[in-house]
C-alpha positions, 0 to 999 in steps of 0.5 A: 486534538487534531481533526481526523482526516481521510486517507488513501491507503496504497499497496507498495509493490505493484501499485506505486513501484514495479513489483520485480520480486523482492526488492533488496536495494533502493537501486532496484526501485522503479516507479510505475509511470504516473504514480508520483503525480497521482500521490501528489494529486491526493496530497493536494486534495487533502488526503493522507497517503499511507503505504501498507505492504506485506514484506515477507522477504524479511521473514524469508531472510532475503532482506532486513527490516532496516533495508525495508525502511531504507527502501521506503525512505528512498521511495519517500525522497523520490515522491518528495522530489516529484512534489508529493509526500507519503504521510506514513508507511507500515509493513508486515515482516511476517509470513505464516509458513516461511522463515524463522523466529520471530518472523514466521508467525500468523499475525494481525498485520499481514494483509488481508488482516486489518492490523496495519490499517488499524494501527495507521488509523490510531496513529495518524488520526484517520477517519475510515468513512471516505477513505480508500484502499488501492492495490493490485492483489485480492488481499489488498481489496479484502483488507480494505473491505474488512475495515470499511474502506472503499476499494480500488483494484489496479491492473499493474503489478499482479493485477492483471493475473489476479483480476479474474480470481478476485474473491470480492468485487472492489468498488472500482477497477483501474488500469493504474494508480493514476487512473485510480486517483482520478476515480477517487477525486471525481467522487 
């Protein structure tokens, strides 16, 4: 059996890439400056990098699950070309109020619920102690806290607007992913 490792769970839109609304094509991907290098530094430090994201555009009929996966693969390739790698990506295609069957539903995988993290922990042999959740929304912080992760809130994406409305205080607030990773790696 493989030894469990520590991970950094990253929100996708607004944390790694610009949140420009519903991204419907790989051509719309725009990385937040410093995010690829930050992921590379996490890799070099021995952390598994796991992307956890809500993708309600599927429930709303704006894009297909195949397109979400195509976009994720394009992100993987760009991170690889920058010298880093993403170990896995998990997304929730559901929405509790909008969309059509089978996507319009209350589920355990939509942040702030812990379903995606629980799935990743099981599939990727992750030790929660010493692992982190990084994101730009209060739901990211709540997800991390309910699973026992240390949390880092970033001011990119929706971060600046959501910072004042945070229900729970994160372990750290950073201006962007690069600063969040520096904090994680400096202990």
